[in-house]
N, C-alpha and C positions, 0 to 999 in steps of 0.2 A: 339082204340084197337085190334074192332075185325077181320076187316079187316087185321089187318098188321098179326094178329095169324093166319088167315087163306095160307097168303102169305109164309108166316116163317113158318106152315105147308110143306105146297106145298114145297117150297125151300126147307127143309130137307126130303122129299121123294124123287124130281126129283133130288138130290146132285147137288146144284147149285149153287152159289152165286154170282151177279152183281155189282161191281160198277161201278156204270156211274154214272155223273155228275150232272142225274135231284134227283139222288138217294141221295147221299152223298150233296150235297145245301140243300133237308128238313132233311136228317139227323140233319144236322147242324141249320138248324133255324126252326124243328118243332121237332123232334123225343125226338131227346136227352134233351129239359126242361119236355118234355110234362111224360118221364122215372121218370128225376131224382122228376119232384114235384108227378109225386105218387108214389113214394120210392123204385125205381127200373129198372132195364137196360133193354135195347131193345135186342131182339136175334136178329139170326144170318141175319136175311132181314128184320131189320123196326122195329119189333112188342113190344108189353110194355107188357113185361110181366114179373114177380115176381119169380123169383129163387133167393135162398137160396144161392146160390152161387155167382152170380154175384148182389150181394145186394149192395148197394153202400155203409153199412153203419158197415156191418160183414168181407166184401173181403179185404182183406189184400192189399198193390202196390203189396208184391214180384211175390202175385199169379196170379194178375192181368198180372204180367209181363209177367210171366213164359209160363201163358194162352195166350197170341200177339205172344208172341215167335213160340208158338206148331202152334196157325193159319196161321201168315202165313209162315212159313212153306210149310203148307200143300194150301198154296197161295190160304187162303175164308181173305183176306184181309177186307173185313166189319168188320170178326168180331175179328179181328186183329185192326182196327179201334179203333172197341169197347173195348177193353183192354186195349190199351196206355192209351186212351181217360179219361179213371175211377180210369183209372193207377194215371193219374195225376193230375186228378183234388184227388183223394187223401194227394197225399204226394208233388206235386210238382217236379216231379223226373225230372232230365234235361235227363234222359235213354229216356224217354217214352215221351219228348217231340219233339227230336231228332227223334225217329221211329217217333211218327208220323207225323213228315216234313219227314221224306222216302217217307209215306206212299202218302202222299199227290205231293207231286212231282211226284213220277211216275208215280200218276194218273192224272199230265196234270195242275198240280194247284201252280204255282210255289209262286206266289204271297204270299197263304195262309201257303204252306212251309217252305218259307225266315220266316213269325210269328213262328213257328213252332223252328223255328232253334234258329230263338233267343232268347224265352223265353227258347231252352237250354244251351245256353250261362248264363244268364241273372242267372238259377237254381247251374250249374257247371259252374264257369269262365275257370276254369283247363284242363277245355278238347279241345281240340282243332279241335276235327274230326267234329263239325258242325260247325266252320268256315268251313270248307274245303264245307261241301254238301251246307254252306248261298250263298257264294264266289260264286259256279255253278249253282243254282239259279240265283243270280246278275249278271254273265253274263250272261244265256237263258236269261234277261232281258235286254238284252246291259246296264246295270249299272260299264259298266267298270271299272269304282272309284273305288265303292263303295265294288268289287268286285277285284280286288289289296290290300285297307286294309283288306281282309280279309286273301287273300293269308302271307300279311305280317307279321301280325300277330302266322300264323303259325313259317311260313323257322324261324320268331323273335326267338320262344319255342325249334322248332323239324327240329335246320338246314341241320341232315344229312339224313330228307323226298324230295324223286325229287320230288317228282309228285304237289308240290307246286308249286314249282320253273318252272316247264310244264305252268303248270297254270297262277303262272303270268311272262312266255315271250309271250302266246296265248294273252293276257287281253290286253299290251304291242301292240302287235301287229294291237289291232284290233284300237287303241287310234294313231298306228303310229308312237311311237315312238319304231325305231330301237336299236338303241342303249343299251337301256334297256329292250329289247326283246334279243337278242344276252349277255346276260347277264346273265340269268336266265335258255337260254336252254343253257349255258354251266356248270354253278354252276350243273344242274341238269344234264349233260353228262358227269363233271367229278364223280356224287354222283355213277354211272357205270349204270347210267335208255339210256335201249337202245330207249326205246321208247322217252326219249327225241332228238334221234335224228333225228327221222323222223318229229316229230312238228317244229325242228329249221328248216327245210329240207324246211314243206308246209311253214308256218312262213314266213319266207324271200323272198319265192314266190311269199305269195300276198302279201306282202311289193315290191317287187321289181317291183308285176303288176299297181301298183295305181298312 
């Protein structure tokens, strides 16, 4: 703990917090369990430091969410991760899980992002936004059928949003399903999306090249 406290103090001094892959793995695998075991929370850079403001038994999830957004806007992603993690741990908040998924996704941890987006869906099944992000993550992993299933859920509940139709078109292109791709691109175009026009052009070019 003393070592991490020194790192924390150094990060404050140089005003630099790095969210590396090794740090994230270490964070999940060791530091968070250590912090919970000692009834405290992690500092800005892996420090297990008692702090009433972040005490997991006293800080309300709403306050943690507020702090998480403040850190995120300042690009202090490690601290944002910490706040959202604790908020979700307290209240199984779909919003916190969604934000954790976005952080994982933005830093290249697609599998972990999918897990968090799935949690967000479980906690708040009426919110379709996590479906969109999980679909994008599945698409990145070339799991196109799963991506399509998520996008279809969105267009069923929100048929006036063009982006899911574009994403459906792109996924069908990857599966070589030209008719379905065109149908969804055209639907997005009919909803006024200029991006759908270029997406359709690129998708058909890719299909024709196969």
